[in-house]
C-alpha positions as CSV (number, residue, x, y, z in Angstrom):
1,M,3.9,-5.0,-15.9
2,V,4.1,-8.5,-14.0
3,E,2.4,-6.7,-10.8
4,G,-0.5,-5.7,-12.8
5,I,-0.9,-9.7,-14.0
6,Y,-1.1,-10.9,-10.5
7,A,-3.4,-8.2,-9.4
8,R,-5.5,-9.2,-11.8
9,V,-5.5,-13.0,-11.6
10,I,-5.8,-12.0,-7.2
11,K,-9.0,-10.2,-8.5
12,H,-10.3,-12.6,-10.5
13,E,-9.7,-15.4,-8.3
14,V,-11.4,-13.4,-5.1
15,S,-14.4,-12.4,-7.0
16,Q,-15.4,-15.8,-8.8
17,G,-14.6,-17.7,-5.1
18,G,-16.9,-18.5,-2.7
19,I,-17.2,-16.5,0.2
20,V,-14.3,-18.4,2.0
21,K,-12.0,-16.6,-0.8
22,K,-14.3,-13.8,-0.5
23,L,-13.3,-13.5,3.5
24,G,-10.1,-14.3,2.7
25,G,-9.4,-11.5,0.3
26,A,-11.0,-8.9,2.7
27,V,-9.0,-9.9,5.4
28,M,-5.4,-9.7,2.9
29,K,-6.7,-6.5,1.2
30,S,-4.5,-3.9,3.0
31,T,-1.5,-6.3,2.8
32,L,-2.0,-6.8,-0.7
33,T,-2.5,-3.3,-1.2
34,D,1.0,-2.7,0.8
35,L,2.9,-5.2,-1.3
36,K,1.5,-3.8,-4.4
37,N,2.8,-0.3,-3.1
38,R,6.2,-1.5,-2.3
39,F,6.5,-2.7,-5.6
40,A,5.5,-0.2,-7.5
41,Y,7.8,1.4,-9.8
42,E,6.3,4.5,-9.9
43,Q,7.1,5.2,-6.2
44,Y,10.5,4.8,-6.4
45,G,11.3,6.1,-10.0
46,G,14.1,4.6,-11.1
47,A,17.1,2.2,-9.8
48,M,20.8,3.1,-9.0
49,L,23.2,2.1,-11.7
50,I,26.1,0.8,-9.9
51,G,29.6,0.9,-11.7
52,V,29.8,4.2,-12.6
53,N,31.7,6.9,-11.1
54,G,28.9,8.9,-10.3
55,I,25.1,9.0,-9.7
56,C,23.2,7.1,-12.7
57,T,19.2,6.5,-12.3
58,I,17.7,4.2,-14.8
59,L,13.8,4.7,-15.1
60,H,11.4,1.9,-16.0
61,G,10.6,2.2,-20.0
62,A,7.2,3.0,-19.2
63,S,7.6,5.5,-16.5
64,G,5.6,8.4,-16.7
65,P,5.7,11.8,-15.1
66,L,5.0,10.3,-11.1
67,A,7.8,7.7,-11.9
68,F,10.0,10.3,-13.6
69,R,9.6,13.0,-10.8
70,N,10.1,10.3,-8.1
71,G,13.2,9.3,-10.3
72,L,14.9,12.6,-10.1
73,S,13.9,13.1,-6.1
74,T,15.4,9.6,-5.5
75,T,18.8,10.7,-7.7
76,A,18.9,14.1,-5.9
77,K,18.6,12.3,-2.4
78,F,21.3,10.1,-3.4
79,C,23.5,13.0,-4.3
80,S,22.9,15.5,-1.1
81,E,23.5,12.3,1.3
82,G,27.1,11.0,-0.3
83,I,26.0,7.9,-1.2
84,M,28.3,7.5,-3.4
85,G,31.0,8.0,-0.8
86,E,29.4,5.1,1.3
87,I,29.3,3.2,-1.8
88,N,33.0,3.5,-2.5
89,A,34.0,3.2,1.5
90,H,32.1,-0.5,1.4
91,A,33.9,-1.5,-2.3
92,S,37.4,-0.6,-1.0
93,L,36.2,-2.5,2.2
94,L,35.4,-5.6,0.2
95,K,38.4,-5.4,-2.2
96,K,40.6,-6.1,1.3
97,E,38.9,-9.4,2.3
98,P,40.6,-12.0,1.4
99,A,39.0,-14.7,-1.4
100,R,37.0,-17.3,0.3
């Protein structure tokens, strides 16, 4: 939702601005598109829930078919790559470090 609001505000500012804003918007368009895609929850599908003994992926409440598919894909990738073993290994190292 926030990313949609920012996108509308940026588009409004560029379209209502003078030539400098329009040129700046044109220069920044690909960067802004990349940022939008980087933070789009549909691309990732969900986030891994840490603290359970297994893989648990939480999807955004407004997830559609693309986000659901990508969430399943991300979960399958976590399983096939043995991510839980890595997390447990790093967690055990943290337990051994002295408190600061």
